[in-house]
N, C-alpha and C positions, 0 to 999 in steps of 0.2 A: 201174251203172257205177263211179264215185267215182275216189279216188286210187289209182294202181297201186305198188308196192311193199313192201316190208318196214317195218311199224310197229315204232316204238321205245316200250316203255312208261316212263314217267316215273314216279319215287316219287309215292304218293298224296298227296294234300293234305287235310288233316282240317280239318274245321270242327267245333270245340268252344269252350264257353265260357271264355275267360280262356287258352286254348291257342294256342301258333303254329301257321300253317299248316304249317308244314314246318320241320326244324331245320338246311336248308342251302339255299345259292342253288340254282337251276335252271340248269343250263348246255345250251345248245342249240345247232345249227348251221341256218344258213337253209338251205331248200331240201330238208331231210329231214323224214320222216313221222313224226308222235310222237302219243302217246294219253296222256291223265293221267286219273286217276280222282280224284274229289273225292268225299269221304265226309263228310256230317254224323252226328253222334251222338245230335242233337234235343235237346240240353242248352240251347241257345240259337235263336231265328230268325237266322241268320246267310246274308249273299250273299259270294260271291268275286266280286270286281270286277277290272277289268283292261283297261279300253277303249283305252288305248294299246296294251298287248300284243297284244288282240284285232283291233286295225285293221291290226297289221303281220303278220298272219297269215290264213292262209285256213283257216277252219274249215272241213273237211268233213261233221263231224256230232256231236251230242249225243246220246247214248243214255241214256236215262233210262226204266227198268222196260222194257226190250226194246222201247221205242218210239224210233225213229231221226228226228231233228230233222235238217234240213239247212238251217242260217240263213244269210242273208245277211252278217249280221253280229251281234257279240255285244259285250254291255257287262259284263253281269253274270247270274250264275247265283244264284238266293236259295232256299235251303232253310227252308221252314216246320216242319219236321219231320224225323227220323231218314230218311236216305236215301242214294243214290249216284248221279253222272251220270259217264258217260265222255267225254271230248272229245277228239276227233282233227283233228289240224290239220298244217299245213306252215307253218314261218317263212318271212317274205319280205324282212324286213329286219333286218340285225345292230343290235344297240344293246343298251342297258338298260332294263329295263321294270320294273313292280312288278305282283304279284298281292297284293289286299289283301281284308281282312274284318274290320269293325266289332270292336275289341276286342282284336284280335290283332297282333302286329306283321308288316309286309309281307314277302312273300318277294320276293328279287331275281331276276329272270330276266336271264340274259346270252345274247344270241343273237350268235353269230359266224358 
């Protein structure tokens, strides 16, 4: 089953020691289906966090190494080493949110 409809890919967020997650804010629309890739270069143990953002989205699945996880809720995803994860979701509530990672400036997420 899962969500029906066309998924829109968002620019990859990169977890790297001392580097920003993204070079620009993320612009989304409520009710649309999105997928974002999070990549870690393994230079530091880092987590991407966004509890307020994730609470206002319906997370369909998180895919890690071809393993699909269908969570009820998400607070953060931590990478202890190099790797990537794809997160697919639908934003439910318009607003301004942040995605953060320790040692990196936050990324603003605007949902219209």
